[in-house]
C-alpha positions as a LaTeX table, in Angstrom:
\begin{tabular}{lrrr}
\hline
Residue & $x$ (\AA) & $y$ (\AA) & $z$ (\AA) \\
\hline
Unk1 & 0.00 & 0.00 & 0.00 \\
Unk2 & 2.89 & 2.41 & 0.79 \\
Unk3 & 4.46 & 1.66 & $-2.59$ \\
Unk4 & 1.30 & 2.92 & $-4.31$ \\
Unk5 & 0.91 & 5.98 & $-2.04$ \\
Unk6 & 4.33 & 7.48 & $-2.88$ \\
Unk7 & 3.89 & 7.54 & $-6.71$ \\
Unk8 & 0.37 & 8.96 & $-6.26$ \\
Unk9 & 1.68 & 11.74 & $-4.01$ \\
Unk10 & 4.49 & 12.49 & $-6.49$ \\
Unk11 & 2.02 & 12.77 & $-9.40$ \\
Unk12 & $-0.24$ & 15.07 & $-7.31$ \\
Unk13 & 2.65 & 17.40 & $-6.46$ \\
Unk14 & 3.78 & 17.57 & $-10.11$ \\
Unk15 & 0.21 & 18.34 & $-11.21$ \\
Unk16 & $-0.11$ & 21.00 & $-8.52$ \\
Unk17 & 3.16 & 22.61 & $-9.64$ \\
Unk18 & 1.91 & 22.64 & $-13.22$ \\
Unk19 & $-1.36$ & 24.31 & $-12.23$ \\
Unk20 & 0.41 & 27.02 & $-10.22$ \\
Unk21 & 2.97 & 27.45 & $-12.95$ \\
Unk22 & 0.19 & 28.26 & $-15.40$ \\
Unk23 & $-1.63$ & 30.72 & $-13.11$ \\
Unk24 & 1.45 & 32.59 & $-11.86$ \\
Unk25 & 3.04 & 35.37 & $-13.85$ \\
Unk26 & 5.88 & 37.77 & $-13.21$ \\
Unk27 & 6.10 & 41.15 & $-14.82$ \\
Unk28 & 9.33 & 42.31 & $-16.36$ \\
Unk29 & 11.05 & 44.33 & $-13.60$ \\
Unk30 & 11.57 & 47.96 & $-14.60$ \\
Unk31 & 14.70 & 49.95 & $-14.03$ \\
Unk32 & 14.80 & 50.69 & $-10.36$ \\
Unk33 & 15.90 & 49.45 & $-6.99$ \\
Unk34 & 14.68 & 48.88 & $-3.45$ \\
Unk35 & 17.84 & 50.55 & $-2.10$ \\
Unk36 & 17.89 & 53.82 & $-4.06$ \\
Unk37 & 15.52 & 56.44 & $-5.42$ \\
Unk38 & 12.47 & 57.95 & $-3.77$ \\
Unk39 & 10.10 & 55.99 & $-1.55$ \\
Unk40 & 7.43 & 56.31 & $-4.26$ \\
Unk41 & 9.75 & 54.84 & $-6.92$ \\
Unk42 & 10.70 & 52.01 & $-4.56$ \\
Unk43 & 7.02 & 51.15 & $-4.02$ \\
Unk44 & 6.51 & 51.20 & $-7.80$ \\
Unk45 & 9.47 & 48.88 & $-8.26$ \\
Unk46 & 8.21 & 46.60 & $-5.47$ \\
Unk47 & 4.85 & 46.32 & $-7.21$ \\
Unk48 & 6.53 & 45.56 & $-10.53$ \\
Unk49 & 8.68 & 42.72 & $-9.17$ \\
Unk50 & 5.89 & 41.12 & $-7.12$ \\
Unk51 & 4.13 & 38.05 & $-8.47$ \\
Unk52 & 0.54 & 38.03 & $-9.63$ \\
Unk53 & $-1.51$ & 34.92 & $-9.07$ \\
Unk54 & $-5.23$ & 34.76 & $-9.77$ \\
Unk55 & $-5.41$ & 38.54 & $-9.48$ \\
Unk56 & $-3.54$ & 38.59 & $-6.15$ \\
Unk57 & $-0.20$ & 40.37 & $-5.65$ \\
Unk58 & 2.38 & 38.30 & $-3.79$ \\
Unk59 & 5.17 & 40.38 & $-2.17$ \\
Unk60 & 8.26 & 38.80 & $-0.68$ \\
Unk61 & 8.71 & 39.37 & 3.02 \\
Unk62 & 12.36 & 40.40 & 2.49 \\
Unk63 & 11.33 & 43.08 & $-0.02$ \\
Unk64 & 8.64 & 44.37 & 2.32 \\
Unk65 & 11.19 & 44.54 & 5.15 \\
Unk66 & 13.59 & 46.47 & 2.88 \\
Unk67 & 10.86 & 49.00 & 2.07 \\
Unk68 & 10.05 & 49.25 & 5.79 \\
Unk69 & 13.74 & 49.92 & 6.56 \\
Unk70 & 13.88 & 52.59 & 3.84 \\
Unk71 & 10.75 & 54.30 & 5.16 \\
Unk72 & 12.08 & 54.27 & 8.72 \\
Unk73 & 15.42 & 55.71 & 7.51 \\
Unk74 & 13.56 & 58.46 & 5.66 \\
Unk75 & 11.45 & 59.22 & 8.73 \\
Unk76 & 14.60 & 59.32 & 10.87 \\
Unk77 & 16.24 & 61.78 & 8.45 \\
Unk78 & 13.16 & 64.01 & 8.30 \\
Unk79 & 12.84 & 63.90 & 12.10 \\
Unk80 & 16.45 & 65.06 & 12.43 \\
Unk81 & 15.76 & 67.89 & 9.98 \\
Unk82 & 12.73 & 68.93 & 12.06 \\
Unk83 & 14.87 & 68.85 & 15.21 \\
Unk84 & 17.54 & 70.99 & 13.53 \\
Unk85 & 14.91 & 73.46 & 12.31 \\
Unk86 & 13.35 & 73.63 & 15.78 \\
Unk87 & 16.74 & 74.32 & 17.32 \\
Unk88 & 17.39 & 76.97 & 14.70 \\
Unk89 & 13.99 & 78.52 & 15.45 \\
Unk90 & 14.96 & 78.80 & 19.13 \\
Unk91 & 18.19 & 80.64 & 18.32 \\
Unk92 & 16.36 & 82.93 & 15.91 \\
Unk93 & 13.75 & 83.67 & 18.58 \\
Unk94 & 16.51 & 84.62 & 21.02 \\
Unk95 & 18.14 & 86.82 & 18.36 \\
Unk96 & 14.82 & 88.57 & 17.70 \\
Unk97 & 14.35 & 89.25 & 21.41 \\
Unk98 & 17.86 & 90.67 & 21.61 \\
Unk99 & 17.14 & 92.86 & 18.58 \\
Unk100 & 13.90 & 94.07 & 20.18 \\
Unk101 & 15.76 & 94.94 & 23.38 \\
Unk102 & 18.42 & 96.80 & 21.40 \\
Unk103 & 15.70 & 98.68 & 19.53 \\
Unk104 & 14.06 & 99.70 & 22.81 \\
Unk105 & 17.37 & 100.93 & 24.21 \\
Unk106 & 18.06 & 102.87 & 21.02 \\
Unk107 & 14.67 & 104.56 & 21.21 \\
Unk108 & 15.29 & 105.50 & 24.83 \\
Unk109 & 18.66 & 106.95 & 23.89 \\
Unk110 & 17.01 & 108.94 & 21.12 \\
Unk111 & 14.46 & 110.42 & 23.50 \\
Unk112 & 17.23 & 111.40 & 25.89 \\
Unk113 & 19.20 & 112.97 & 23.06 \\
Unk114 & 16.22 & 114.98 & 21.86 \\
Unk115 & 15.91 & 116.56 & 25.30 \\
Unk116 & 19.54 & 117.64 & 25.31 \\
Unk117 & 21.01 & 120.76 & 23.78 \\
Unk118 & 21.69 & 121.12 & 20.06 \\
Unk119 & 25.41 & 120.74 & 20.55 \\
Unk120 & 27.12 & 118.33 & 22.91 \\
Unk121 & 30.36 & 116.39 & 23.22 \\
Unk122 & 30.69 & 112.60 & 22.76 \\
Unk123 & 34.08 & 111.13 & 23.65 \\
Unk124 & 35.62 & 114.56 & 23.24 \\
Unk125 & 33.96 & 115.10 & 19.84 \\
Unk126 & 31.43 & 117.89 & 19.48 \\
Unk127 & 28.31 & 116.82 & 17.58 \\
Unk128 & 25.28 & 118.75 & 16.42 \\
Unk129 & 21.90 & 117.49 & 17.56 \\
Unk130 & 20.78 & 116.84 & 13.98 \\
Unk131 & 23.88 & 114.73 & 13.28 \\
Unk132 & 23.42 & 112.69 & 16.42 \\
Unk133 & 19.74 & 112.17 & 15.65 \\
Unk134 & 20.63 & 111.02 & 12.14 \\
Unk135 & 23.09 & 108.46 & 13.49 \\
Unk136 & 20.66 & 107.18 & 16.12 \\
Unk137 & 17.80 & 106.91 & 13.62 \\
Unk138 & 20.10 & 105.11 & 11.22 \\
Unk139 & 20.92 & 102.57 & 13.92 \\
Unk140 & 17.22 & 102.20 & 14.72 \\
Unk141 & 16.34 & 101.58 & 11.09 \\
Unk142 & 19.13 & 99.02 & 10.77 \\
Unk143 & 17.93 & 97.20 & 13.90 \\
Unk144 & 14.32 & 97.33 & 12.67 \\
Unk145 & 15.37 & 95.90 & 9.30 \\
Unk146 & 17.33 & 93.13 & 11.03 \\
Unk147 & 14.34 & 92.36 & 13.25 \\
Unk148 & 12.00 & 92.15 & 10.24 \\
Unk149 & 14.49 & 89.85 & 8.50 \\
Unk150 & 14.67 & 87.54 & 11.49 \\
Unk151 & 10.87 & 87.47 & 11.78 \\
Unk152 & 10.65 & 86.52 & 8.10 \\
Unk153 & 13.24 & 83.76 & 8.51 \\
Unk154 & 11.42 & 82.48 & 11.61 \\
Unk155 & 8.12 & 82.26 & 9.73 \\
Unk156 & 9.81 & 80.48 & 6.82 \\
Unk157 & 11.32 & 77.94 & 9.21 \\
Unk158 & 7.86 & 77.27 & 10.67 \\
Unk159 & 6.47 & 76.64 & 7.18 \\
Unk160 & 9.29 & 74.18 & 6.41 \\
Unk161 & 8.77 & 72.43 & 9.74 \\
Unk162 & 5.02 & 72.03 & 9.18 \\
Unk163 & 5.56 & 70.77 & 5.61 \\
Unk164 & 8.12 & 68.24 & 6.84 \\
Unk165 & 5.79 & 66.99 & 9.59 \\
Unk166 & 2.97 & 66.64 & 7.06 \\
Unk167 & 5.26 & 64.72 & 4.69 \\
Unk168 & 6.22 & 62.32 & 7.48 \\
Unk169 & 2.59 & 61.71 & 8.40 \\
Unk170 & 1.63 & 61.06 & 4.77 \\
Unk171 & 4.61 & 58.75 & 4.32 \\
Unk172 & 3.74 & 56.79 & 7.45 \\
Unk173 & 0.11 & 56.49 & 6.38 \\
Unk174 & 1.12 & 55.30 & 2.90 \\
Unk175 & 3.45 & 52.69 & 4.37 \\
Unk176 & 0.80 & 51.43 & 6.81 \\
Unk177 & $-1.76$ & 51.09 & 4.01 \\
Unk178 & 0.69 & 49.27 & 1.76 \\
Unk179 & 1.74 & 46.91 & 4.55 \\
Unk180 & $-1.89$ & 46.17 & 5.41 \\
Unk181 & $-2.74$ & 45.43 & 1.77 \\
Unk182 & 0.33 & 43.23 & 1.37 \\
Unk183 & $-0.54$ & 41.22 & 4.48 \\
Unk184 & $-4.14$ & 40.80 & 3.33 \\
Unk185 & $-3.01$ & 39.62 & $-0.10$ \\
Unk186 & $-0.50$ & 37.21 & 1.40 \\
Unk187 & $-3.11$ & 35.76 & 3.79 \\
Unk188 & $-5.61$ & 35.39 & 0.96 \\
Unk189 & $-3.02$ & 33.64 & $-1.21$ \\
Unk190 & $-2.11$ & 31.27 & 1.61 \\
Unk191 & $-5.76$ & 30.39 & 2.10 \\
Unk192 & $-6.17$ & 29.73 & $-1.62$ \\
Unk193 & $-3.05$ & 27.56 & $-1.69$ \\
Unk194 & $-4.28$ & 25.62 & 1.32 \\
Unk195 & $-7.72$ & 25.15 & $-0.27$ \\
Unk196 & $-6.10$ & 23.92 & $-3.49$ \\
Unk197 & $-3.88$ & 21.51 & $-1.58$ \\
Unk198 & $-6.88$ & 20.23 & 0.33 \\
Unk199 & $-8.74$ & 19.68 & $-2.92$ \\
Unk200 & $-5.81$ & 17.82 & $-4.47$ \\
Unk201 & $-5.07$ & 15.72 & $-1.45$ \\
Unk202 & $-8.68$ & 15.29 & $-0.29$ \\
\hline
\end{tabular}
């Protein structure tokens, strides 16, 4: 009885391999790589090199892990950029506060100068009131321009930080959706394979 069971099992496995060989197809892989390029191009390449069987995409676990590693590396890089931008924002905020303090002091000095006589001596140099006022107002305008510049740079940094955070969230969501779909496809394929084996062996 065992002598008959072995040839029958061998014939069943060969037939099963022939059936799966006819229903499985592999697309020609395009130019690309799972280790270079953008995340989007890597997902496109992953889709292209995955197998299609009965309308189901079959993705290798190693390839999925490589994509996961690439996404995590990208998230790590973007997170570091956000941290650097946040640190830069803090220094710019301190610089703006220092500029505001300097501007306040300059205005106070100007008010004091206006109350003084038209001619006075600074470090042994006699200056007219109009000349002194011109110098002080020039300093005030320079400080105001610097303050406006720092405010502009601060706002730009906030825009970049928000865009980077949004990109990370979208990337994470895309990866989670792709991983979920891949797992569902793999589970469905395993169930179909098990059903086919049960039919052949049953």
